[in-house]
LONULUM-319561 format. One record per residue: residue number from 1; x, y, z of N, C-alpha, C in turn. Coordinates in nm, 4 decimals. Example, Ala and Ser with C-alpha at 12.3 -4.5 7.8 and 13.67 -1.06 7.14 Angstrom:
2
{1,{1.3190,-0.5690,0.7800},{1.2300,-0.4500,0.7800},{1.3200,-0.3300,0.7800}};
{2,{1.2850,-0.2250,0.7080},{1.3670,-0.1060,0.7140},{1.2900,0.0030,0.7870}};
end
This chain:
187
{1,{15.2389,-0.8617,-10.9536},{15.0803,-0.9576,-10.9612},{15.0606,-1.0774,-10.9846}};
{2,{15.1611,-1.0310,-11.1188},{15.1476,-1.2317,-11.1561},{15.2228,-1.3553,-11.0892}};
{3,{15.3592,-1.2330,-11.0243},{15.4087,-1.3333,-10.9480},{15.2856,-1.4312,-10.8238}};
{4,{15.2461,-1.2987,-10.7516},{15.1315,-1.3747,-10.6827},{15.0394,-1.4594,-10.6913}};
{5,{15.0056,-1.4157,-10.8335},{14.8847,-1.5110,-10.8787},{14.9313,-1.6401,-10.9128}};
{6,{15.0843,-1.6717,-10.9465},{15.1111,-1.7827,-10.9873},{15.1239,-1.8379,-10.8743}};
{7,{15.1524,-1.7829,-10.7670},{15.2123,-1.8495,-10.6701},{15.0728,-1.9263,-10.5683}};
{8,{14.9590,-1.8700,-10.5634},{14.8110,-1.8567,-10.5616},{14.8119,-2.0146,-10.6459}};
{9,{14.7645,-1.9524,-10.7868},{14.8141,-2.1258,-10.8011},{14.8605,-2.2050,-10.8152}};
{10,{15.0071,-2.2468,-10.7827},{15.0780,-2.3161,-10.7954},{15.0222,-2.4224,-10.6262}};
{11,{15.0005,-2.3134,-10.5476},{14.9435,-2.3469,-10.4089},{14.8459,-2.4399,-10.3801}};
{12,{14.7880,-2.3402,-10.4964},{14.6715,-2.4456,-10.4804},{14.6262,-2.5753,-10.5317}};
{13,{14.7001,-2.6061,-10.7214},{14.7101,-2.7169,-10.7290},{14.7831,-2.8440,-10.6252}};
{14,{14.8718,-2.7787,-10.5990},{14.9621,-2.8341,-10.4943},{14.8610,-2.9358,-10.3291}};
{15,{14.7492,-2.8055,-10.2928},{14.6731,-2.8507,-10.1887},{14.5732,-2.9546,-10.2315}};
{16,{14.5815,-2.9208,-10.3474},{14.4077,-3.0475,-10.4036},{14.4765,-3.1982,-10.4456}};
{17,{14.6741,-3.1455,-10.4970},{14.7084,-3.3141,-10.4952},{14.7463,-3.3535,-10.3013}};
{18,{14.7700,-3.3047,-10.2593},{14.7909,-3.3002,-10.1524},{14.6332,-3.3258,-10.0406}};
{19,{14.5418,-3.3209,-10.0313},{14.4460,-3.3598,-10.0016},{14.3686,-3.4604,-10.0788}};
{20,{14.4099,-3.4659,-10.1921},{14.3851,-3.6258,-10.2992},{14.4461,-3.7188,-10.2385}};
{21,{14.5589,-3.6985,-10.1916},{14.6318,-3.8109,-10.1230},{14.5707,-3.8124,-9.9980}};
{22,{14.5798,-3.7408,-9.9670},{14.5192,-3.8021,-9.8255},{14.4106,-3.8623,-9.8541}};
{23,{14.3084,-3.8634,-9.9404},{14.2241,-3.9353,-9.9324},{14.2365,-4.0434,-9.9525}};
{24,{14.3024,-4.0861,-10.0491},{14.3148,-4.2121,-10.0981},{14.4517,-4.3034,-10.0432}};
{25,{14.4765,-4.2787,-9.9483},{14.5904,-4.2929,-9.8060},{14.4732,-4.4419,-9.7619}};
{26,{14.5342,-4.5587,-9.7752},{14.4711,-4.6556,-9.7275},{14.4483,-4.6905,-9.5733}};
{27,{14.3123,-4.7459,-9.5646},{14.2463,-4.7669,-9.4970},{14.2441,-4.9682,-9.4383}};
{28,{14.2594,-4.9429,-9.3223},{14.2797,-5.1036,-9.3332},{14.4283,-5.1906,-9.3237}};
{29,{14.3803,-5.2788,-9.2857},{14.4737,-5.3801,-9.2556},{14.5141,-5.5527,-9.4411}};
{30,{14.3928,-5.5140,-9.4495},{14.3429,-5.6668,-9.5358},{14.4338,-5.7122,-9.6215}};
{31,{14.4737,-5.8220,-9.6352},{14.5988,-5.9232,-9.6962},{14.7184,-5.9080,-9.4598}};
{32,{14.6749,-5.8759,-9.4480},{14.7648,-5.8665,-9.3083},{14.7412,-5.9534,-9.1835}};
{33,{14.8007,-5.9832,-9.1316},{14.7783,-6.0555,-9.0553},{14.7211,-5.9825,-8.8886}};
{34,{14.6483,-6.0270,-8.8407},{14.5488,-5.9585,-8.7663},{14.5919,-5.9724,-8.6125}};
{35,{14.6677,-5.8209,-8.6026},{14.6871,-5.8636,-8.4928},{14.6313,-5.8554,-8.3597}};
{36,{14.7175,-5.8608,-8.2483},{14.6272,-5.8534,-8.1231},{14.4955,-5.7267,-8.1033}};
{37,{14.4386,-5.8058,-7.9746},{14.2873,-5.6685,-7.9741},{14.3614,-5.5682,-7.8938}};
{38,{14.4105,-5.6563,-7.7542},{14.4536,-5.5707,-7.6165},{14.3008,-5.4546,-7.6046}};
{39,{14.1821,-5.5203,-7.6078},{14.0620,-5.4977,-7.5019},{14.1199,-5.5913,-7.4125}};
{40,{14.0324,-5.4881,-7.2971},{14.0596,-5.5743,-7.1569},{13.8621,-5.5262,-7.0875}};
{41,{13.8135,-5.5259,-7.1000},{13.6750,-5.5046,-7.0448},{13.5140,-5.5530,-7.1544}};
{42,{13.5380,-5.6783,-7.1055},{13.4532,-5.7714,-7.2100},{13.2769,-5.8042,-7.1298}};
{43,{13.2151,-5.8271,-7.2232},{13.1428,-5.9208,-7.1521},{13.0692,-5.9835,-7.1628}};
{44,{12.9153,-6.0777,-7.1429},{12.9265,-6.1883,-7.2130},{13.0539,-6.3294,-7.2226}};
{45,{13.1289,-6.3573,-7.2311},{13.3017,-6.3876,-7.2201},{13.2474,-6.5186,-7.2107}};
{46,{13.2714,-6.6550,-7.3086},{13.2354,-6.7561,-7.2655},{13.3137,-6.8218,-7.1174}};
{47,{13.2850,-6.9166,-7.1000},{13.2988,-6.9295,-6.9637},{13.4856,-6.9770,-6.9083}};
{48,{13.4819,-6.9494,-6.8064},{13.6496,-6.9834,-6.7926},{13.7155,-6.8426,-6.8835}};
{49,{13.6948,-6.8026,-6.8946},{13.7457,-6.6634,-7.0025},{13.7482,-6.5755,-6.9575}};
{50,{13.8534,-6.4550,-6.9747},{13.8882,-6.2978,-6.8608},{13.8716,-6.1944,-7.0060}};
{51,{13.9601,-6.3119,-7.1196},{13.9354,-6.1591,-7.2345},{13.9069,-6.2648,-7.3511}};
{52,{13.9324,-6.2533,-7.4598},{13.8966,-6.2612,-7.5868},{14.0029,-6.1550,-7.6757}};
{53,{14.0819,-6.2848,-7.8059},{14.1952,-6.2069,-7.8688},{14.1318,-6.2938,-8.0033}};
{54,{14.1752,-6.2722,-8.0482},{14.1934,-6.3331,-8.2026},{14.2707,-6.4817,-8.2939}};
{55,{14.3838,-6.5084,-8.1652},{14.4416,-6.5729,-8.1457},{14.3185,-6.6910,-8.0596}};
{56,{14.2432,-6.7160,-7.9751},{14.1584,-6.7400,-7.9089},{14.0224,-6.7875,-8.0876}};
{57,{14.0795,-6.8021,-8.1663},{13.9427,-6.8336,-8.3486},{14.1194,-6.8637,-8.4230}};
{58,{14.1802,-6.9707,-8.3518},{14.2771,-7.0225,-8.4013},{14.1458,-7.0970,-8.5409}};
{59,{14.2226,-7.1300,-8.6146},{14.1313,-7.2334,-8.7398},{14.0138,-7.2111,-8.7319}};
{60,{13.9466,-7.1029,-8.6616},{13.8334,-7.0424,-8.7351},{13.8096,-6.8666,-8.8289}};
{61,{13.7051,-6.9220,-8.8575},{13.6931,-6.6794,-8.9454},{13.6105,-6.6843,-8.8191}};
{62,{13.6816,-6.5273,-8.8445},{13.6526,-6.4397,-8.7659},{13.5882,-6.3231,-8.8060}};
{63,{13.4625,-6.2501,-8.7149},{13.4440,-6.1645,-8.7796},{13.4360,-6.0243,-8.6776}};
{64,{13.4649,-5.8791,-8.6977},{13.4938,-5.7974,-8.6123},{13.4164,-5.6889,-8.6131}};
{65,{13.3497,-5.6363,-8.5107},{13.2530,-5.4909,-8.5959},{13.3064,-5.4429,-8.4972}};
{66,{13.4065,-5.3308,-8.4936},{13.4493,-5.2222,-8.4448},{13.3450,-5.1107,-8.4604}};
{67,{13.2744,-5.0861,-8.3808},{13.1961,-4.9624,-8.3193},{13.2019,-4.8594,-8.2570}};
{68,{13.1063,-4.7372,-8.2207},{13.1666,-4.6101,-8.0931},{12.9552,-4.6552,-8.1139}};
{69,{12.8940,-4.5978,-7.9883},{12.7618,-4.6347,-7.9476},{12.6997,-4.5359,-7.9719}};
{70,{12.7793,-4.4044,-7.9938},{12.6965,-4.2538,-8.0204},{12.6700,-4.2607,-8.1677}};
{71,{12.7682,-4.3395,-8.2661},{12.7168,-4.3227,-8.4274},{12.5727,-4.4068,-8.4335}};
{72,{12.4869,-4.3436,-8.5305},{12.3774,-4.3579,-8.6213},{12.3382,-4.4696,-8.6820}};
{73,{12.4651,-4.4926,-8.7502},{12.5143,-4.5600,-8.8404},{12.4729,-4.6895,-8.7909}};
{74,{12.5723,-4.7155,-8.6831},{12.5928,-4.8503,-8.5497},{12.4471,-4.8634,-8.5856}};
{75,{12.3294,-4.7908,-8.5322},{12.2408,-4.8780,-8.4717},{12.1201,-4.9022,-8.5468}};
{76,{12.1778,-4.8203,-8.6769},{12.0480,-4.8723,-8.7703},{12.0691,-4.9462,-8.9115}};
{77,{12.2089,-4.9745,-8.9293},{12.2831,-5.0883,-8.9832},{12.3852,-5.1964,-8.9438}};
{78,{12.4755,-5.1312,-8.9219},{12.5813,-5.2656,-8.8729},{12.5522,-5.3057,-8.7526}};
{79,{12.4432,-5.3240,-8.6150},{12.4554,-5.3889,-8.5391},{12.3568,-5.5176,-8.5639}};
{80,{12.2564,-5.4739,-8.6278},{12.1375,-5.5292,-8.6960},{12.2055,-5.6364,-8.7842}};
{81,{12.2957,-5.5578,-8.8774},{12.3835,-5.6814,-8.9787},{12.4862,-5.7778,-8.8846}};
{82,{12.5074,-5.7692,-8.7864},{12.5883,-5.8452,-8.6899},{12.4991,-5.9286,-8.6754}};
{83,{12.3931,-5.8598,-8.6084},{12.2537,-5.9379,-8.5525},{12.2450,-6.1190,-8.6464}};
{84,{12.2453,-6.0544,-8.7583},{12.1454,-6.1587,-8.8963},{12.2469,-6.2365,-8.8773}};
{85,{12.4265,-6.1715,-8.8891},{12.5085,-6.2899,-8.9168},{12.5484,-6.3799,-8.8255}};
{86,{12.5084,-6.3057,-8.6695},{12.5407,-6.4356,-8.5550},{12.4000,-6.5465,-8.5609}};
{87,{12.2722,-6.4802,-8.6048},{12.1589,-6.6188,-8.6169},{12.2022,-6.6664,-8.7232}};
{88,{12.2217,-6.6177,-8.8517},{12.2305,-6.7190,-8.9853},{12.3834,-6.8446,-8.9201}};
{89,{12.4735,-6.8026,-8.8331},{12.6028,-6.8998,-8.8035},{12.5759,-6.9576,-8.6902}};
{90,{12.4866,-6.9397,-8.6124},{12.4906,-6.9673,-8.4936},{12.4657,-7.1170,-8.5005}};
{91,{12.5503,-7.2021,-8.4059},{12.5937,-7.3205,-8.3822},{12.6800,-7.3919,-8.5075}};
{92,{12.7013,-7.2759,-8.5227},{12.8731,-7.3310,-8.6403},{13.0057,-7.3070,-8.5532}};
{93,{13.0600,-7.3505,-8.5411},{13.2019,-7.3845,-8.4623},{13.3046,-7.3468,-8.5247}};
{94,{13.3238,-7.2914,-8.6508},{13.4179,-7.2709,-8.7932},{13.4222,-7.1205,-8.7786}};
{95,{13.2785,-7.0118,-8.7260},{13.3070,-6.9063,-8.7064},{13.2833,-6.8264,-8.5554}};
{96,{13.3981,-6.7007,-8.5752},{13.3411,-6.6897,-8.4294},{13.2827,-6.4813,-8.4412}};
{97,{13.2635,-6.4388,-8.3846},{13.1554,-6.2539,-8.3392},{13.2268,-6.2194,-8.2372}};
{98,{13.2817,-6.0848,-8.2801},{13.2950,-6.0232,-8.1737},{13.2327,-5.8541,-8.2373}};
{99,{13.2054,-5.8074,-8.0826},{13.1693,-5.6441,-8.1419},{13.2747,-5.6195,-8.0107}};
{100,{13.2747,-5.4518,-8.0674},{13.3861,-5.4259,-7.9879},{13.3783,-5.2449,-8.0095}};
{101,{13.3967,-5.1742,-7.9018},{13.3463,-5.0574,-7.8535},{13.4174,-4.9324,-7.8847}};
{102,{13.4538,-4.8824,-8.0248},{13.6283,-4.8097,-7.9692},{13.5171,-4.7041,-7.9206}};
{103,{13.6838,-4.6055,-7.8654},{13.5969,-4.5131,-7.7511},{13.5795,-4.3731,-7.8713}};
{104,{13.7156,-4.3721,-7.9684},{13.7098,-4.2700,-8.0065},{13.6731,-4.1265,-7.9959}};
{105,{13.6185,-4.0105,-8.0263},{13.6309,-3.8665,-7.9947},{13.4780,-3.8736,-7.8833}};
{106,{13.4477,-3.9365,-7.8578},{13.2543,-3.9105,-7.7452},{13.2819,-3.9991,-7.6248}};
{107,{13.4024,-3.9695,-7.5744},{13.4472,-4.0776,-7.4666},{13.3481,-4.0582,-7.3679}};
{108,{13.2742,-4.0044,-7.3151},{13.1772,-3.9516,-7.2048},{13.0908,-4.0617,-7.2526}};
{109,{13.0524,-4.0266,-7.3794},{12.9238,-4.1530,-7.4110},{12.9504,-4.2763,-7.4487}};
{110,{13.0848,-4.2860,-7.5297},{13.0722,-4.4362,-7.5487},{13.1721,-4.5177,-7.4241}};
{111,{13.1039,-4.5354,-7.3374},{13.1314,-4.6049,-7.2113},{13.1148,-4.7373,-7.1426}};
{112,{13.2079,-4.8155,-7.0878},{13.1378,-4.9544,-7.0424},{13.0579,-4.9297,-7.0845}};
{113,{12.9470,-4.8719,-6.9883},{12.7982,-4.9452,-6.9172},{12.6897,-4.9419,-7.0962}};
{114,{12.8010,-4.9511,-7.1938},{12.6399,-4.8880,-7.3540},{12.7105,-5.0766,-7.3690}};
{115,{12.7703,-5.1411,-7.3276},{12.8138,-5.2477,-7.4132},{12.6710,-5.3251,-7.3794}};
{116,{12.6357,-5.3390,-7.2487},{12.5005,-5.4155,-7.2020},{12.3791,-5.3830,-7.2958}};
{117,{12.3890,-5.2628,-7.3208},{12.2463,-5.1677,-7.3494},{12.2806,-5.2420,-7.5675}};
{118,{12.3973,-5.2522,-7.5506},{12.4329,-5.2795,-7.7096},{12.3535,-5.4532,-7.7589}};
{119,{12.4104,-5.5123,-7.5804},{12.3898,-5.6699,-7.6682},{12.2515,-5.6591,-7.5781}};
{120,{12.1399,-5.5843,-7.4909},{12.0355,-5.6548,-7.5216},{11.9316,-5.5558,-7.6439}};
{121,{11.9936,-5.4935,-7.6670},{11.8535,-5.3955,-7.7932},{11.9161,-5.4988,-7.9206}};
{122,{11.9925,-5.5241,-7.9430},{11.9974,-5.6054,-8.0229},{11.9898,-5.7202,-8.0114}};
{123,{11.9882,-5.8132,-7.8885},{11.9699,-5.9421,-7.8297},{12.1557,-6.0152,-7.8759}};
{124,{12.2274,-5.9491,-7.8915},{12.3709,-6.0411,-7.9255},{12.4258,-6.0893,-7.7891}};
{125,{12.4443,-6.2556,-7.8293},{12.5073,-6.2957,-7.7374},{12.6103,-6.3177,-7.8156}};
{126,{12.7396,-6.2445,-7.7748},{12.8191,-6.2751,-7.8173},{12.9231,-6.1844,-7.7264}};
{127,{13.0649,-6.1988,-7.7430},{13.1430,-6.1384,-7.6466},{13.1026,-5.9842,-7.7342}};
{128,{13.1280,-5.8344,-7.6337},{13.1281,-5.7389,-7.6776},{13.2237,-5.7341,-7.5758}};
{129,{13.3197,-5.6282,-7.6275},{13.4057,-5.5409,-7.5835},{13.4247,-5.4210,-7.5830}};
{130,{13.5194,-5.3820,-7.5121},{13.5416,-5.1577,-7.5457},{13.6929,-5.1887,-7.4420}};
{131,{13.6736,-5.0895,-7.5750},{13.8542,-5.0619,-7.6014},{13.8824,-4.9465,-7.5164}};
{132,{13.9378,-4.9212,-7.5005},{13.9928,-4.7857,-7.4139},{14.1330,-4.7666,-7.4276}};
{133,{14.2146,-4.6375,-7.5030},{14.3717,-4.6647,-7.4864},{14.4497,-4.7011,-7.4197}};
{134,{14.5724,-4.7424,-7.4398},{14.6927,-4.7787,-7.3404},{14.7334,-4.7559,-7.3617}};
{135,{14.8134,-4.7532,-7.2779},{14.9920,-4.6845,-7.3040},{15.0873,-4.7707,-7.3524}};
{136,{15.1612,-4.6494,-7.4750},{15.2533,-4.7902,-7.5589},{15.2063,-4.8368,-7.6447}};
{137,{15.0245,-4.8665,-7.6684},{15.0246,-4.9429,-7.8029},{14.9240,-4.8420,-7.7997}};
{138,{14.9136,-4.8966,-7.9520},{14.8557,-4.7860,-8.0691},{14.7313,-4.7738,-8.1012}};
{139,{14.7131,-4.8534,-8.0356},{14.5439,-4.8793,-8.0040},{14.4803,-4.9034,-8.1943}};
{140,{14.3357,-4.9994,-8.1399},{14.2812,-4.9755,-8.2221},{14.2545,-4.9697,-8.4212}};
{141,{14.3615,-4.8580,-8.3933},{14.3438,-4.7327,-8.5492},{14.5026,-4.7725,-8.5066}};
{142,{14.5750,-4.7284,-8.4437},{14.7134,-4.8273,-8.5119},{14.7214,-4.9478,-8.6240}};
{143,{14.6756,-5.0213,-8.4606},{14.7195,-5.1366,-8.5702},{14.5754,-5.2006,-8.6514}};
{144,{14.4572,-5.1762,-8.6849},{14.3648,-5.2391,-8.7344},{14.3464,-5.1211,-8.8744}};
{145,{14.4161,-5.0123,-8.8841},{14.3583,-4.8718,-8.9157},{14.2642,-4.8433,-9.0232}};
{146,{14.1031,-4.8883,-8.9484},{14.0112,-4.8047,-8.9775},{13.9659,-4.7036,-9.0380}};
{147,{13.8699,-4.7315,-9.1509},{13.8270,-4.5885,-9.2519},{13.7562,-4.5255,-9.1989}};
{148,{13.6499,-4.5614,-9.0812},{13.5280,-4.5027,-9.0378},{13.5170,-4.5784,-8.9026}};
{149,{13.3750,-4.5123,-8.9001},{13.3597,-4.5918,-8.7394},{13.2186,-4.6023,-8.8463}};
{150,{13.1371,-4.7907,-8.7734},{13.1682,-4.8774,-8.7716},{13.2663,-4.9311,-8.8944}};
{151,{13.3648,-4.9921,-8.8319},{13.4318,-5.1054,-8.9271},{13.4561,-5.2314,-8.9026}};
{152,{13.4546,-5.2942,-9.0051},{13.4684,-5.3828,-9.0375},{13.5482,-5.5224,-9.0080}};
{153,{13.5445,-5.5760,-9.0149},{13.7595,-5.7044,-8.9567},{13.6434,-5.8445,-9.0453}};
{154,{13.7169,-5.9269,-9.1268},{13.6438,-6.0363,-9.1106},{13.8367,-6.1031,-9.1690}};
{155,{13.8316,-6.1885,-9.1102},{13.9414,-6.2579,-9.0477},{13.9534,-6.4525,-9.0997}};
{156,{14.0634,-6.4375,-9.2387},{14.0427,-6.6117,-9.1809},{14.0960,-6.6532,-9.1706}};
{157,{14.0935,-6.8478,-9.1344},{14.1145,-6.9398,-9.0569},{14.2762,-6.9721,-9.0438}};
{158,{14.3587,-6.8989,-9.1202},{14.4923,-6.8645,-9.1106},{14.5451,-6.7270,-9.0457}};
{159,{14.4120,-6.6480,-9.0317},{14.4769,-6.5044,-8.8993},{14.5142,-6.4145,-8.9820}};
{160,{14.4381,-6.3831,-9.1316},{14.4551,-6.3196,-9.2033},{14.3703,-6.2575,-9.2453}};
{161,{14.3988,-6.0812,-9.2566},{14.2634,-5.9783,-9.2579},{14.2231,-6.0417,-9.4433}};
{162,{14.1249,-6.0920,-9.4205},{14.0172,-6.1473,-9.5465},{13.9846,-6.0225,-9.6381}};
{163,{13.8639,-5.9230,-9.5586},{13.8184,-5.8408,-9.5988},{13.7646,-5.7275,-9.4354}};
{164,{13.7811,-5.5928,-9.4858},{13.8010,-5.4572,-9.4076},{13.7652,-5.3788,-9.4562}};
{165,{13.6378,-5.3069,-9.3725},{13.5754,-5.1797,-9.4447},{13.4568,-5.1426,-9.3830}};
{166,{13.4056,-5.0462,-9.4073},{13.2875,-4.9583,-9.3423},{13.1741,-5.0044,-9.3657}};
{167,{13.0643,-5.0440,-9.5044},{13.0097,-5.1055,-9.5135},{12.9503,-5.2796,-9.5408}};
{168,{12.8367,-5.3132,-9.4891},{12.8773,-5.4825,-9.5069},{12.7348,-5.5283,-9.5598}};
{169,{12.7308,-5.6148,-9.6342},{12.5849,-5.6131,-9.6846},{12.5722,-5.7637,-9.6156}};
{170,{12.5015,-5.8043,-9.5790},{12.4561,-5.8929,-9.5219},{12.4471,-6.0223,-9.5985}};
{171,{12.3928,-5.9980,-9.6895},{12.3765,-6.0962,-9.7879},{12.4994,-6.1044,-9.8659}};
{172,{12.5797,-6.0485,-9.9336},{12.7202,-6.0986,-9.9556},{12.8388,-6.1478,-9.8666}};
{173,{12.7706,-6.0656,-9.7390},{12.8891,-6.1344,-9.6240},{12.8452,-6.2702,-9.6254}};
{174,{12.7392,-6.2806,-9.5674},{12.6831,-6.4923,-9.5533},{12.7617,-6.5242,-9.7261}};
{175,{12.7371,-6.4977,-9.8042},{12.7526,-6.5841,-9.9527},{12.9230,-6.6249,-9.9952}};
{176,{13.0175,-6.4780,-9.8479},{13.1602,-6.4696,-9.8767},{13.1525,-6.5962,-9.7714}};
{177,{13.1372,-6.6034,-9.6653},{13.1409,-6.6721,-9.5175},{13.1747,-6.8262,-9.5724}};
{178,{12.9957,-6.8154,-9.6717},{13.0085,-6.9474,-9.6540},{13.1512,-7.0079,-9.7340}};
{179,{13.1681,-6.9397,-9.8691},{13.2899,-6.9800,-9.9238},{13.4046,-6.9763,-9.8416}};
{180,{13.4226,-6.8721,-9.7602},{13.5323,-6.9115,-9.6362},{13.5761,-7.0707,-9.5405}};
{181,{13.3961,-7.0246,-9.5193},{13.4048,-7.1637,-9.4515},{13.4168,-7.3115,-9.5407}};
{182,{13.4087,-7.3077,-9.6583},{13.4157,-7.4307,-9.7230},{13.5586,-7.4023,-9.7786}};
{183,{13.6349,-7.3653,-9.7735},{13.7466,-7.3753,-9.7873},{13.7381,-7.2694,-10.0119}};
{184,{13.6960,-7.1990,-9.9856},{13.6865,-7.2005,-10.1189},{13.7646,-7.0357,-10.1222}};
{185,{13.7521,-6.9988,-10.2118},{13.8158,-6.8106,-10.2522},{13.6840,-6.7355,-10.2631}};
{186,{13.7035,-6.6213,-10.1840},{13.6074,-6.5327,-10.1895},{13.6457,-6.4215,-10.3430}};
{187,{13.5003,-6.3553,-10.2765},{13.5150,-6.2337,-10.4282},{13.5618,-6.1090,-10.3778}};
end
């Protein structure tokens, strides 16, 4: 009986460590070169473009919002925040914005036809993409390593991910984006 009890205690302790370690797994790719997007379906592209990628924003700051149409937080917080930022920097050629719907588990609801719905509802006049898994490519999850949906990625003028995360406050983002655009270090 004592051996069984000891075994259960040891199992519980190691399971707890394993779960904690799993929670502590790094999310995102902050500090690393931003990888290609591999997004083939887009709306609202600049004239003459068939697709967008991070390389289209060389020497610019790029803000990307990966979202799923079905997440409540995307509609209540993330997309309105994106709209605020797009409006704030409208006409500034040194910063760009992309929104990309990552399908996730809700393939039947996160469909390409939702791109126009998002653009219209949030009055977003930026390129909006729809990512679908591509064979032999690790996808958004494999390359950008999002911790959740939605997932923000801010890329600096050198193409390095300056910040990534789930929650982005428009005021703090504006303060740090202004610093990035001025060539200053960010908080």
